N, C-alpha and C positions, 0 to 999 in steps of 0.2 A: 504494498499500499504506499502511495507517495506521501511524503512529510507534508504538512500544512505550509504553504507558501508565505514568507516574510518579506513584505515589500521593502526596498531599501529606504533609509532614512538615517536620522542621527540629530545632533544638536543643530540649532539654527545657525546661520552664517555670522561670522564675527564681523561687527561693523567696522573694525580696524583694517580689515581685508577688502576695501572698496574696490580695487582694480578687479577683484574676481566676481562682484556682484552681478555684472552683465551675463557671466557665463552660467550662472546657477540655474536660471530657467531650462537652458538647454540640456544641462547635466540631468536635471530632474526628468525631463521628457525621455531622454536616452535610457536613465535607469528603468523608467517605467516600461519602455518597450522591451528591455531586456527581462523585466520581471515577467512581462506577459508571454515572453518565448519560453521561459522556464516552466510556467504553468503548463503550457501547451505540451511541451515535452514530457513533463511528469505525467500528464494524463495519458499521452500516447503509450509510455512505459507500462502504466499500471493497467491499461485495457488491452495490451498486447496478449494474444492467447499463447505465443511461445514462451512467455515468462511467467505464467499464471502459477498460482500456487498449487492448484490440481495438477499441472503439469510437471512441476518438480517433486511433488509426492509420488505421482505415478512412476516416474523415473527412479527414484529410491525404492520402491517396492520391487519393481522388475529387476533390479540389480541386487536383491538381497540373496545371499547364498542358501543352498539347500540345507535343512537341517542335518546336523552330523549324526552319524550312527553311533549307538551306545557302545561302550567298550565290552560289556557283557550282557548276557540275557537278564532280562528283569524278573521280578517274583510274580509278575502277572496280577490278575484281579481287576476289578472295576474302579479301584480308588484312583487309578491314575491310566492315561492311555498307553496302550502297549506300543513299545519301542522296538525297532529293529536293531540288533547288535551287528558289529562288525562281522562280515563273512568269515573271517579268520578267527574269530573268538571261539574259545572252547565251549563245551555245554556248560550250563549253570552246575555249581557244586550240589551234591545230594543234600536234601534238606533234613534227612535222618540217615543213620548208620545203614549202610546197604547190607542186605542179607545175602546169604550164598545162593548163587545161582542154581537152578534145578539141573538134575542129570539130563545130558544129552544124548542117553543111549537110544532113546526112542524117536530120535529125530527123523521126520518123514511120516510118522503114525500119528503123532500128537498135534492138534492144532487147537486154536482158540474158537470157542463156541459162542460166548457172550461177553459184553463189556458192560459194567455197571459203574456209573458215577453218580453218586447219590446227590452230591452238592448242585449238579445241574440237571437232575432228573433223568438221567440215561439209563435205560436197561434195554440193551439192543443186542440182536443176533450178529453175528461176525461171520462174513463170507470170506473168500479169498480172491485176492488180486494178483496179476503179475505185471508184464511190461508189454506195451504197444509195440506195433512193428517199427516205429522210429526209436525205440529204446527208452521212451519215456513211461513212468509208472502208470499202470492202469487205475481207474477210479470205480468205485462201486455203481452198479447199475441205477440209472435214474429212475428206472421202474420200481426200485425198492429203496426209496429215500430214506426209510427208518433202519436200514441195515448198514453197518460199518464193514470195511474190508480189510483184512490183514495181507500184508506184502508177504507172499508165500516164499519168496527167495531169501528172506532174512530170517533172524532167529525167531522161534516161538517165544511170546511173551513169558519171561521167566528165565529164559536161557541166556548165557553169556552172550553180551552184545546188545545193539540197539534194535528192539522189535519195533515195527512200524504198523499202525492202523489208521486208516483213512476213512473219512466220511464227508458226506456233503452237507453245506450250511442251509442251503434252500434249493428248491426246484420250482418249476413253474406252478405246482399245486400248493406250495406253502413251504414252511420251515422243515428242515430235515434232521438227522441224526445229530449232527454236531452244531446246531444252530446256535447253542450257548456255550460253545467251547472257549470262546474268549473270555468267559467269565472265571475260568479255573485260575487258582492261585496257589502259590507255594504252600505246602503242607496239606493240600486236599488230597483225598484218597480216590484211586481208580482201581477197580477189581476185574480182573480177567479170568473167565472160567475156562478151563482146558478140557479137552475131549476124554482124558483119562481120570477125570474127576478132581484134579487139582485146582484149587482157587488160588490165584497169584494176587497179591496186593502191592500196588505201587503207590509211592508218595510223590506228589508234583513238586518239582525243583523249581521251575519257572515257565515263562511263556514269552512269546514274541510274536509281532506281526511285521512281515518282511516282504518286499517285492518279489514277484515270481522271477524277475530277471537276475535278481541277486540271490537265489535260493541257496542257503548254506549247507551243500552237499556234504561237506565234512563233518559238520556239527550234528547233522541228522543221521548219516549212515556210517560214520567213522567208527572205529574200534573202540571198546570199552574194557575196563577192568572189571566191570560189573554187569548186573543184568538191567537194561534200560528199556523204556518205552518211549515212543514219539507218537503223539496224535496229530494229525494233520487235516485241516480244512481250509477252505477260502475265506477271504475277508477282504476288507478296504473297499474301494470303489468298484462298481460293476461297469465293465466295458460293453455297451450295447453292440459295438461294431464286431467284437470277437465272440461275444456270448459268454465271457469269462470275468471273473474278479481279478483285480490286478495284483492282490497280495495273497499271502498264505498266512494262516494262524497256525503257530507250531508249539505244542505243549511238551515239555521234556519232564520225564519221571524215572524214578528209580525203584527197583524191587526191594520192598522193606519187610515183607512177610509172606508165607505160604501156609497153606493148610489143605 
């Protein structure tokens, strides 16, 4: 905004300076003309769209850097937004002391049948998924939105390593099995019933929401010294052009009991 214009002026002419009195009127006229010019210039600057406050604000917003990724996976929950961790960050530390993984002698014969997450109202059947022709992991059938899918080329939940279970967040008919997955937080319990009668219990270590273009493959599928569980669904903004969500919600958990 232009500052208020202050016209030139000052003390009256000194009578002792009579030789300059004839020049005073001309000086006043010249000063007035200069003042008018200054006002016009100030108005043009104030009204110019190229220098408006909105233009400057817009430039500042456009030049703001993208939010930095967190150094570690957060605890999850609804108290704060889920943040993405650096792709090279390790999985979150176990919330409780891990229990011994179950024996692997029956690998190929035992599989998960149900997943139960009391804190978010999940009690669902678990099917099996593999990989697509392009090498990407399969997702459960959209015709069975209330069923989760265990990645069958990974460990059985409770065995050494990171077992992975996937589920849809929504379908065209409404919410799906992992619709509330983003609400899980550190210390929440996840139970997975196996086909041999074993009930495994996992404790949530943390959760994140991360873009699919920077999916943390090593953090999800990397080797572990204990039995881990990863639950995966979609999240973030929905892309109507691709028909998919832009992000993934990933929950990390550790085996802490069996019975």
